[in-house]
Structure formats: structure tokens, C-alpha cells
C-alpha positions as CSV (number, residue, x, y, z in Angstrom):
1,M,-26.3,-10.3,-5.5
2,N,-27.6,-10.1,-1.8
3,S,-28.6,-6.7,-0.2
4,I,-27.1,-5.6,3.1
5,L,-28.6,-2.9,5.5
6,I,-25.9,-1.3,7.8
7,K,-27.9,0.4,10.7
8,N,-26.8,3.2,13.1
9,A,-23.1,3.5,12.0
10,Q,-20.9,6.4,12.5
11,L,-19.9,7.0,9.0
12,V,-16.4,8.5,8.4
13,N,-16.2,10.2,4.9
14,E,-15.1,13.3,3.3
15,G,-13.9,15.2,6.3
16,R,-16.9,14.4,8.6
17,I,-18.4,11.9,11.0
18,M,-22.3,11.4,11.0
19,T,-24.7,8.8,12.2
20,A,-26.4,7.0,9.1
21,D,-27.6,3.8,7.5
22,V,-26.4,2.4,4.3
23,L,-28.0,0.1,1.9
24,V,-25.9,-2.0,-0.1
25,K,-27.5,-3.5,-3.2
26,D,-26.2,-5.3,-6.4
27,G,-22.7,-4.5,-5.2
28,Y,-23.0,-0.7,-5.0
29,I,-24.0,1.7,-2.3
30,Y,-27.6,2.2,-3.0
31,N,-28.6,4.4,-0.4
32,I,-27.3,6.5,2.6
33,G,-29.8,8.2,4.8
34,Q,-31.3,8.3,8.4
35,N,-33.5,5.5,9.9
36,L,-33.8,3.6,6.6
37,N,-36.9,1.4,6.9
38,I,-35.9,-1.2,4.0
39,V,-36.1,-5.0,3.9
40,A,-32.6,-6.4,3.1
41,D,-31.2,-9.8,3.0
42,K,-28.7,-9.1,5.9
43,V,-29.0,-6.6,8.5
44,I,-25.9,-5.4,10.5
45,D,-26.6,-3.2,13.7
46,A,-23.4,-1.2,13.7
47,K,-24.3,1.0,16.8
48,G,-21.0,2.2,18.3
49,Q,-18.9,1.3,15.3
50,Y,-17.4,3.3,12.7
51,L,-18.0,2.7,8.9
52,L,-15.3,3.7,6.7
53,P,-14.7,3.3,3.0
54,G,-12.5,0.2,2.1
55,I,-8.7,1.1,2.2
56,I,-6.9,1.3,-0.9
57,D,-3.4,0.1,-0.8
58,D,-1.4,1.3,-3.7
59,Q,1.7,-0.7,-3.1
60,V,1.9,-4.5,-2.2
61,H,4.1,-7.5,-3.2
62,F,2.1,-10.5,-3.1
63,R,4.8,-12.9,-4.6
64,D,2.6,-14.4,-7.1
65,P,4.0,-15.9,-9.5
66,G,7.2,-17.4,-8.9
67,L,7.8,-16.8,-5.1
68,T,4.6,-18.1,-3.7
69,H,6.1,-19.7,-0.8
70,K,6.3,-16.4,0.8
71,G,2.8,-15.3,-0.2
72,D,0.2,-15.6,-3.0
73,L,-2.8,-14.2,-4.6
74,Y,-5.1,-16.2,-2.4
75,T,-3.4,-15.8,1.1
76,E,-2.4,-12.1,0.9
77,P,-5.7,-10.8,-0.2
78,R,-7.4,-12.7,2.7
79,A,-5.0,-10.9,5.1
80,A,-5.8,-7.5,3.5
81,V,-9.5,-7.9,3.7
82,A,-9.1,-8.9,7.4
83,G,-7.5,-5.6,7.9
84,G,-10.0,-3.6,6.1
85,V,-8.0,-3.3,2.8
86,T,-10.7,-4.0,0.1
87,T,-8.5,-2.9,-3.0
88,F,-4.6,-3.6,-3.7
89,M,-2.4,-2.5,-6.4
90,E,0.3,-5.0,-6.9
91,M,4.1,-4.7,-8.0
92,P,5.8,-6.3,-11.1
93,N,8.8,-7.8,-9.6
94,T,7.4,-11.2,-9.4
95,V,9.0,-14.2,-11.3
96,P,9.0,-13.8,-14.0
97,N,8.7,-10.0,-14.0
98,A,5.4,-8.5,-15.3
99,T,7.1,-6.7,-18.1
100,T,5.0,-7.8,-21.0
101,Q,1.2,-7.5,-21.6
102,E,0.9,-11.3,-21.7
103,L,2.6,-11.7,-18.4
104,L,0.6,-8.9,-16.8
105,Q,-2.5,-10.4,-17.9
106,Q,-1.8,-13.8,-16.5
107,K,-1.5,-12.0,-12.9
108,Y,-5.0,-10.5,-13.6
109,D,-6.2,-14.0,-14.5
110,T,-4.9,-15.5,-11.3
111,A,-6.4,-12.8,-9.3
112,A,-9.8,-13.2,-10.8
113,Q,-9.7,-16.8,-9.7
114,Q,-8.1,-16.4,-6.1
115,S,-8.2,-12.8,-4.7
116,L,-10.9,-12.1,-2.1
117,A,-10.0,-8.4,-2.5
118,N,-10.4,-6.1,-5.4
119,Y,-7.1,-5.8,-7.5
120,S,-5.0,-4.2,-10.0
121,F,-1.5,-4.7,-11.2
122,F,1.4,-2.4,-12.2
123,M,3.1,-2.8,-15.6
124,G,6.9,-3.2,-14.9
125,G,9.4,-0.9,-16.8
126,T,12.9,-2.1,-17.7
127,N,15.7,-0.7,-19.7
128,D,14.4,-2.2,-22.8
129,N,10.5,-2.6,-22.9
130,L,9.4,0.8,-23.8
131,E,7.2,-0.7,-26.6
132,E,5.3,-3.0,-24.1
133,I,5.0,-0.3,-21.8
134,L,3.2,1.9,-24.3
135,K,0.6,-0.9,-25.0
136,T,-0.5,-0.6,-21.4
137,D,-4.5,0.4,-21.2
138,P,-4.8,3.4,-18.6
139,R,-8.3,2.3,-18.0
140,T,-7.7,-1.2,-16.8
141,V,-4.1,-0.9,-15.3
142,C,-3.2,1.2,-12.4
143,G,0.2,2.3,-13.6
144,I,3.8,1.8,-14.8
145,K,6.3,0.9,-12.2
146,L,9.8,1.8,-12.5
147,F,12.6,0.7,-9.9
148,M,14.9,3.5,-10.1
149,G,17.1,1.3,-7.6
150,S,17.9,-2.5,-7.5
151,S,15.0,-5.1,-7.7
152,T,14.2,-8.6,-8.7
153,G,15.4,-9.8,-11.9
154,N,15.9,-7.2,-14.8
155,M,13.8,-4.4,-13.4
156,L,16.5,-1.8,-12.4
157,V,16.0,1.0,-15.0
158,D,19.1,3.0,-14.8
159,N,19.7,3.9,-18.5
160,V,19.2,7.8,-18.7
161,H,18.0,7.7,-22.2
162,T,15.3,4.9,-21.4
163,L,13.9,6.9,-18.3
164,E,13.8,10.2,-20.5
165,E,11.7,8.1,-23.0
166,I,9.6,6.5,-20.5
167,F,8.9,9.8,-18.7
168,K,8.2,11.4,-22.0
169,Q,5.9,8.9,-23.5
170,S,4.2,7.2,-20.7
171,P,0.4,7.0,-21.3
172,M,-0.4,7.0,-17.6
173,L,0.9,7.3,-14.0
174,I,4.4,6.3,-13.4
175,A,5.3,5.2,-9.8
176,T,8.8,5.0,-8.8
177,H,11.0,3.2,-6.3
178,C,13.6,5.8,-5.8
179,E,17.1,4.8,-4.2
180,D,20.5,5.6,-6.3
181,E,22.0,2.4,-7.1
182,A,25.6,3.8,-7.5
183,T,25.5,5.5,-4.2
184,I,24.3,2.2,-2.4
185,R,26.9,0.1,-4.0
186,A,29.6,2.6,-2.7
187,N,28.0,2.6,0.7
188,M,28.0,-1.3,0.6
189,Q,31.5,-1.5,-0.4
190,R,32.5,1.0,2.6
191,A,30.6,-1.3,5.0
192,T,32.2,-4.5,3.6
193,E,35.6,-3.0,4.1
194,Q,34.9,-2.1,7.7
195,Y,32.8,-5.0,8.8
196,G,33.7,-7.8,6.5
197,E,30.8,-10.4,6.2
198,D,29.7,-9.2,9.9
199,I,27.8,-6.0,8.8
200,P,25.3,-5.2,11.7
201,M,21.6,-4.7,10.6
202,S,21.8,-1.1,12.1
203,A,24.2,-0.2,9.2
204,H,21.1,-0.6,6.8
205,P,20.1,2.9,6.8
206,Q,23.8,4.1,6.2
207,I,24.0,1.8,3.3
208,R,20.7,2.6,1.8
209,S,21.2,6.2,2.8
210,V,19.5,9.7,2.9
211,E,21.7,10.6,0.0
212,A,20.8,7.6,-2.1
213,C,17.0,8.4,-1.7
214,Y,17.2,12.1,-2.3
215,K,19.3,11.7,-5.3
216,S,17.1,9.2,-7.1
217,S,14.0,11.1,-5.9
218,S,15.0,14.5,-7.1
219,M,16.0,13.1,-10.5
220,A,12.5,11.6,-10.9
221,V,10.9,14.9,-10.0
222,E,13.1,16.7,-12.5
223,L,12.4,14.3,-15.3
224,A,8.6,14.5,-14.5
225,K,8.8,18.5,-14.6
226,K,10.4,18.3,-17.7
227,H,8.1,16.3,-19.4
228,N,4.9,16.9,-17.4
229,T,4.7,13.2,-16.3
230,R,2.2,12.1,-14.0
231,L,4.7,10.9,-11.3
232,H,4.0,9.2,-8.0
233,I,6.9,8.6,-5.8
234,L,6.5,5.4,-3.4
235,H,7.5,5.0,0.1
236,I,9.3,8.3,0.9
237,S,11.7,7.6,4.0
238,T,13.5,10.7,4.6
239,Q,13.0,14.2,5.9
240,E,15.2,15.6,3.2
241,E,12.8,14.4,0.4
242,L,9.9,16.3,1.8
243,E,11.0,19.5,0.1
244,L,10.3,18.1,-3.3
245,F,6.7,17.9,-2.8
246,R,4.0,20.7,-2.8
247,K,1.5,21.2,-0.2
248,D,-0.1,24.4,-1.4
249,I,-2.3,22.9,-4.1
250,P,-5.2,20.3,-3.9
251,L,-4.2,16.6,-4.7
252,E,-6.6,16.8,-7.8
253,Q,-4.2,19.5,-9.4
254,K,-0.9,17.7,-8.5
255,R,1.3,16.2,-11.3
256,I,3.7,14.9,-8.7
257,T,2.4,12.9,-5.7
258,A,4.1,11.0,-2.8
259,E,3.3,8.1,-0.7
260,V,4.5,7.3,3.1
261,C,4.4,3.8,4.3
262,V,3.3,2.7,7.8
263,H,6.4,1.2,8.9
264,H,8.4,4.4,8.3
265,L,6.0,6.1,10.5
266,W,5.9,3.4,13.3
267,F,9.6,2.2,13.5
268,D,12.9,3.9,13.8
269,A,16.7,2.8,13.4
270,A,16.9,2.2,17.1
271,Q,14.8,-1.0,16.9
272,Y,17.1,-2.8,14.6
273,E,18.8,-3.9,17.8
274,T,15.7,-5.8,18.9
275,L,13.9,-6.5,15.6
276,G,16.9,-6.9,13.3
277,A,16.3,-8.2,9.9
278,Q,12.4,-8.1,10.6
279,I,12.5,-4.4,9.9
280,K,15.1,-4.6,7.1
281,C,13.2,-3.0,3.9
282,N,14.1,-1.0,1.2
283,P,14.1,2.1,1.4
284,A,15.5,1.6,5.0
285,I,13.9,2.6,8.1
286,K,16.1,5.5,9.3
287,E,16.6,7.5,12.5
288,A,13.8,8.9,14.6
289,R,14.1,12.4,13.0
290,H,12.8,11.1,9.7
291,K,9.7,9.3,11.1
292,E,8.8,12.5,12.9
293,A,9.1,14.7,9.9
294,L,7.3,12.2,7.7
295,F,4.3,12.3,9.9
296,Q,4.3,16.2,9.6
297,G,4.5,15.8,5.9
298,L,1.4,13.7,5.8
299,L,-0.6,16.2,7.9
300,D,0.5,19.0,5.9
301,N,-0.2,17.3,2.5
302,R,3.2,17.0,1.2
303,L,2.7,13.3,1.5
304,D,-0.6,12.3,0.0
305,I,-1.0,8.6,0.7
306,I,-0.6,6.0,3.3
307,A,0.3,2.4,2.2
308,T,2.2,-0.7,3.3
309,D,4.7,-1.9,0.8
310,H,3.7,-5.4,2.1
311,A,6.5,-7.6,1.2
312,P,6.6,-11.1,3.0
313,H,9.4,-13.4,3.5
314,T,9.6,-16.5,5.2
315,W,10.8,-16.5,8.8
316,E,13.7,-18.9,7.6
317,E,14.7,-16.5,5.0
318,K,14.6,-13.5,7.3
319,Q,16.8,-15.2,9.8
320,A,19.4,-16.2,7.2
321,G,22.1,-15.0,9.7
322,T,24.1,-12.2,7.8
323,Y,23.2,-8.6,6.8
324,K,23.6,-9.5,3.1
325,A,21.7,-12.7,3.2
326,A,18.5,-11.4,4.9
327,P,16.0,-10.2,2.3
328,S,14.4,-6.9,2.4
329,G,10.8,-6.4,3.0
330,L,8.1,-6.8,5.8
331,P,4.5,-7.9,5.9
332,L,2.0,-5.3,6.9
333,V,-1.0,-5.3,4.9
334,Q,-3.4,-6.9,7.5
335,H,-2.4,-4.3,10.3
336,S,-1.9,-0.8,8.4
337,L,-5.3,0.3,9.5
338,Q,-4.7,-0.5,13.0
339,V,-1.3,1.0,13.1
340,M,-2.9,4.4,12.0
341,L,-5.8,3.8,14.5
342,A,-3.1,3.7,17.2
343,F,-1.8,7.1,16.0
344,H,-5.3,8.2,16.1
345,K,-5.8,7.1,19.9
346,Q,-2.2,8.9,20.5
347,G,-3.9,12.2,19.3
348,K,-1.6,12.5,16.4
349,I,-4.2,12.2,13.5
350,S,-8.0,12.4,13.3
351,L,-10.2,9.5,11.9
352,E,-11.2,11.9,9.1
353,R,-7.6,12.4,7.9
354,V,-6.9,8.5,8.4
355,V,-9.7,7.8,5.9
356,E,-8.7,10.8,3.6
357,K,-5.2,9.3,3.3
358,M,-6.0,5.6,3.0
359,C,-9.2,5.8,1.2
360,H,-9.9,9.0,-0.7
361,A,-6.3,9.9,-1.7
362,P,-5.5,6.8,-3.4
363,A,-8.8,7.0,-5.3
364,I,-8.0,10.5,-6.4
365,C,-4.5,10.0,-7.1
366,F,-4.9,6.9,-9.4
367,E,-8.4,8.1,-10.6
368,V,-9.9,4.9,-9.4
369,E,-13.5,4.5,-10.8
370,K,-16.3,4.8,-8.2
371,R,-14.2,3.5,-5.1
372,G,-12.6,5.0,-2.1
373,F,-15.8,7.3,-0.9
374,L,-19.0,6.5,0.9
375,R,-21.2,7.8,-1.9
376,E,-24.4,6.5,-3.5
377,G,-23.7,4.9,-6.8
378,Y,-20.2,3.9,-5.8
379,W,-19.1,0.4,-5.3
380,A,-19.8,-0.9,-1.9
381,D,-16.1,-1.2,-0.4
382,L,-16.9,-0.8,3.4
383,V,-15.1,-1.6,6.6
384,L,-17.0,-1.4,10.0
385,V,-14.4,-0.9,12.9
386,D,-14.9,-1.3,16.6
387,L,-12.7,1.4,18.4
388,E,-13.6,0.1,21.7
389,Q,-11.9,-3.1,21.2
390,S,-8.2,-3.8,20.7
391,Q,-5.9,-6.8,19.6
392,T,-2.7,-8.1,20.3
393,V,-0.9,-9.1,17.1
394,A,0.1,-12.8,17.6
395,K,0.8,-15.8,15.3
396,D,-2.8,-17.2,15.9
397,N,-4.5,-14.2,14.4
398,I,-2.0,-13.4,11.6
399,Y,-3.3,-14.4,8.1
400,Y,0.0,-13.9,6.2
401,K,1.4,-16.9,4.4
402,C,4.7,-16.3,6.0
403,G,3.1,-16.4,9.5
404,W,4.8,-13.8,11.2
405,S,4.8,-10.0,11.8
406,P,7.1,-7.3,13.1
407,L,4.3,-6.1,15.1
408,E,3.8,-9.4,17.1
409,G,3.1,-8.9,20.9
410,Q,2.0,-5.2,20.4
411,E,-1.7,-4.5,21.3
412,L,-3.2,-2.3,18.6
413,P,-6.5,-0.4,19.1
414,G,-9.5,-0.9,16.8
415,V,-10.8,-4.3,15.5
416,V,-12.1,-4.8,12.1
417,T,-15.4,-6.6,12.4
418,H,-16.9,-6.6,8.9
419,T,-15.4,-6.0,5.5
420,I,-17.6,-5.6,2.6
421,V,-15.8,-6.0,-0.8
422,S,-17.9,-4.8,-4.0
423,G,-21.1,-5.5,-2.0
424,H,-20.0,-8.9,-0.9
425,L,-19.6,-9.5,3.0
426,A,-16.3,-11.2,2.7
427,Y,-15.2,-10.9,6.4
428,K,-17.2,-11.0,9.5
429,N,-15.8,-11.4,13.0
430,G,-12.8,-13.6,12.0
431,A,-14.6,-15.6,9.5
432,F,-14.1,-15.3,5.7
433,D,-17.1,-15.9,3.0
434,E,-14.9,-16.8,-0.2
435,S,-18.1,-17.5,-2.3
436,K,-17.4,-14.3,-4.3
437,K,-14.0,-12.9,-5.4
438,G,-12.9,-9.3,-5.6
439,E,-13.4,-7.3,-8.7
440,R,-10.8,-6.0,-11.3
441,V,-10.3,-2.0,-10.7
442,L,-11.1,0.4,-13.4
443,F,-9.8,3.9,-13.7
444,S,-11.5,7.1,-15.0
445,R,-8.8,8.0,-17.5
């Protein structure tokens, strides 16, 4: 493993910014100090740039196996690395669903061969696989994923007895997608009666409503409190749900945590008129009051983590013509840091808080071993950002396999110049070095 010396960087870490040098050696951060006079195989002069810990995205859908025409474990991790995401946690609703230990291991085997980023995969829960769930190793798997709302295949967990048992017996963190299926079906029926097959895209937040989100999230919280389960609720999208979460204790002490995704902070329902199916996702992007409340919930620590829920579909699938035919999900993992840097430039959030919510908090929440911080002895997952540059999102600089982004045409501040993954300089000024793949993430549980 080559050594890398980063000189004159502005380190953003653990609530402060300071000028320092960083020596990377044998995959780890070997030394952090002032004016390090050390011979290294590579030297990067980072004067004027900011050095961040690698981003940990705790919710992505990379579509591998079974849906690889949309994305796969080669293309999407590359896009992630180009955007400063060094570690991802991927969801089980692939085809087949990752709901057995054997199918879960197959995804790890594929990632070991293909993924430029570090990786972990959720074990999927169903109404009838409790025995398989309980075999999951908390040290080597990020968590159990439950869809308490519709999903691909057999992954809707709506049996109350099954939910009770999973929450009671789970050996590790449970991450939930919370939308009440019965509420959504009733809303869809009403929309169909009103519009027929010409349901407007703008009806999406009424169909996948505030009520549907709150009803499911509150049920998950109730179950977690009853069984003292380690619960993490994904992609909170409503102002109303914020009351379910605490802000008065440190993250390390929380048994119930929550995540917000960049698209629920960036977009609002008014943009269905111009973007249509491009921003159709579950849970839905809702009225502007929600994104303002979510941002405040992020700042006051009711929301703990920023993620993407990266979920690519082909352009042809997205433009299927009708509301019901267009699939839900949008590609974001390459641009999440830039979106948050845009908020920083607007004065809405500090760089230190961006790093806290995208790097430190996921590491704490999931008990990730030796990642998420700039500390000696930790894995060298590092991102250099030039805040003096900006980039307009366009098809010629998008690395997603699907080839499009709902952010196209927008100029975003801050450019990732270098990404180091487990000590390997994987990305530099638009060029990838794929000679070494990412590492499987371990957890201190």
C-alpha cells in the first residue's frame, strides 16, 4: 500500500476547522500534525482546500442483482466516490430480495470484486423469515431493513405479530421505511376515482400522504420503545413526524434515531410541475413547509443523519407516461455533498455540521469501526473539496448508469478533487484509479 502525504489542508472534523498535514500509510491515517516533514509515495498540496472524512451514506439502492440495467455495484460506487461518498449501506430490495444469508453473502461477494467504495448491505425482513434475520452477524452487517410500506417483491412487512417478534428479537439495528400501506391504497383509490388513469404527478404527496408516514413511523417508535429496540427510521419527509424524535440527549445515547435525505431538503411539491416523475419517490416530496421544518429538525438534532436513498431508474422508465407507470426513486449519491455545500453557501448550515451529519453521525449511529472521523489509527477515508470551484450538473459529468439527474442544469458550489478510500487514491480530478476496490465495513458491536 502506497503512502500519501496531504499538505496544508483545512481539516473539518469534530466541530472544528484547522490547518494540518495528514499522512496516510497502509490504508490508515498514520499521522495528523503541523508541517509534517515525511517522505511519502504521493504528496498532495491541498492549500486552500478542505479535507473531510469520507461520507457514509446509510441508504442507497444500487440495483444489483436483478435490476442492473438501472445501476450496479460497479457503476454506482464509482459515482459515489466521485461525489465524496467513501462508504455505502445498500438496501435488500434487489431481485431476488436479500432475505436469506446466502443471498446476502452473494451481494458482498459481488461488491468485493466490483465496488470502488467501501460497502455494507442490509439484511431484508419479510413476514416469514425471522429465523434468517436472527442469523445475521451484527459485526459484519450494517442492519436489518424492514419495509413498513410497499416495496419490491415480498418485502412488505405488515403482519403485526411478525413485527412484534422482529422488534423483540433483533440482534442489531433495525432500519425502517415507514409508510402505512392501507392509507396509501385508500388514497390511491380516491385519486383513481377522481382522475381515472390521468392522475397528475402533483397528486403523489396526497397519495403517499403525511398521514401514511406518521401512522407508520409512530407505530415503529411505539414498538421500539416497547421492546427497547435499536431503531433507525429512514428518510423522514414530514414536519409532523419530527415530534417522534428526541433532541435533548447525545446521539450516542439514543435508541431511536432518524435520517433525512437531501431531496426532501432540496425539492418541494411545487416542482412536480416542471420535474414531474424525475422527483417521484417514496416517501413523497411534499409541500415547502415540510422541507423547512426538516432542515430545522436537522439543525436541532431531532434528525441525526443526512443520506440520499439513491434509487436510479432509466430515463425511459421514468418517462413512462402515466403516474402509476412511472417508478419511484431518483439518483443522488454523486451530488449529495454538493447539495449540502450549496446550503452551506446560502448560510443555512456550517461545514462542521455538514461533516457531523454526513460522516460522524452515521459512524456513531451504526457503530462503524474506525471510520467517519479524521483520527490517527482510523481508516483513511478522505475527501478533498475545493469550495472556490463550482460545477453545473450535466450529462457529460454524471457517472450514474442511468445517465440523468433531477439536478441537471443546476450549478452547485464545491468540487471534489480527490477521494481516498481505505488509503487508496480512488479518484483525482475526474479520473478513477480502480486498481484497488473498497473494503467491507465492520461494526463495533
